[in-house]
N, C-alpha and C positions, 0 to 999 in steps of 0.2 A: 477868524481862523476856522471855527467850527462850521460857519456858513459855507466857506469854500470847500471843505471836505464833504459836506452834505451835498453841495451842488455837483461835485465830482462823482460822488456815488450815484446820484440820480442820472447823470449823463452816461455813466458806464452801464447802468441798468437799461436805459433807453437804447443804447447801441446794441446790447445783447438781444433785447427784444426785437429790434429791427432786423438783425441778422437772422434770428430764428424764424421770424415771419417771412422773410425773403426766401429762406431755404424751403419752407413748407409750400410757399406759393410756386416755387420752381419745380415742384413734383417730387420732392424728397419722400422717401418711404415713411408712412405714418405708423405709429405704434398700433398694432393689431391688424395691419394690412399684410396679407400673406403673399402679395406680389401679383396676384391675378385679378385685382380689382374687387375682390370679395373680402369683406371684413372678417376678422377671425371669430367674431361672435356669431356670424351666420352659420347655420349648419351646412355641412358639405352636401353636394348633390348625391342622391341615392345611386348605388351601383347595381344592386339587385333588389327585387321585391319577392322575397321567398315566402313560401307557405309551408307551415309544418303540418304533420299528420294530426288528425283529431286525437285528443288525449285518450279516448277509449281504444285507439289502435296502437298506442305506444306501449312498449314493454316496460314494466316497472324497473327502476334503477336498483342495482344490487345494494344490499345493506352493508354496513361496515363489517370488516373482517373480524373474526373472533379474536379477542385479546386486545383490540384497539379501542373498545368502548371503555370510557373512564367513569368510575363511580365518584360522585361528589359526596364528601362527608356531610351528614346532616348537622345543622347548627343545634347545639344543645340549649335548653332553657337555662336562664340564669339561676343559680342556687342562692337561696337566702343566706345571709351571713349568720355565723354561729354565735353572735352576741346575744346576751339575755336581756338587753335593754329594750324597753317598749318603744314601738314606733310612734312618734308623736303625731304623725299624719293620719293614722288609722282612726276612723270614726268609731267611737265606743258606744254611742247611744243613738237611738232612732230619732229622727227629726220629728218635731211636733207640728210643723206648718203643713197644711194641706194644700194641694194644688188648687188653683182657682177653678170655679165652675165654668163650663162652656155654655152659658145660658144666653149670651148675646150674639145673635147671628143676624146679618142683614145682607141684602143684595148690594154689591158694589157696582163699579163702572162696567157696563155691558150694554148690549142692544136694548134700547128702550129706556135706559136710565135717564131720569130727568132730575136735575138739581138746580140750584140757584144760578149756575153758569149756563144753563140751557139743557137741551136734550142731546144725549150721546148717540152718535151713529158710528157704526163700524166702518173704518176707513182703510184698514189693512188687516191681513190675516197671515199667519195665526196671531192671536193676541199674545202679548208678553206682559202679564200682570206682575206688578211688584208693589209691595206695601211696606209701610213703616209705622210702628206704634209709638206714640209719644205719651207724655203724662196725661194729656187731656184729649188728644185727637188721634185719628188714624188717617194717614195719607195714602191713597192708592193711585198708582200710575199704570195705565194700560196704553202701550205704544206711545202715542203723542198726546193723549188726554189724561187728565188727572182730576181727582176730587178729594176734598177734605171732609171727613166725618167726625162727629163727636163720638164718645164711647158708647152712646146709645144707638148709633146708626143713623142719626139725622145728618143729612148733607149740609155742610156749612159753606162750601165753595165748590 
């Protein structure tokens, strides 16, 4: 029983498809067709090619009439709440950890760089350098080339 109803549904769908394709082949108006053979997505033909005056020769536009200009109220800063409880998020002491020293500098991937994978040559411009620091290594990517360095600047790859 279900196979017969499925077959009937397929037959109905095929007949609708056949009727629609026959109607379109017979020259029925297509969606987006404006009737003159030009698709609605095509721009219309130009009617005029006007040229305006140079800006220096134009008179300035008049300003807004008095009384029509609206003032916008400024947004006020938020006011602290009046509770006397201490804010638990506020840092109360100065941190004791110092920033790391910037003592390790080395040349990365660039013109003339030579590493275990060969010599780097500039193949595109401008360069788009990106890097990521991990626990043991630094990975640098420049356009389509990359290199892996240890933290001392020795190229590993």
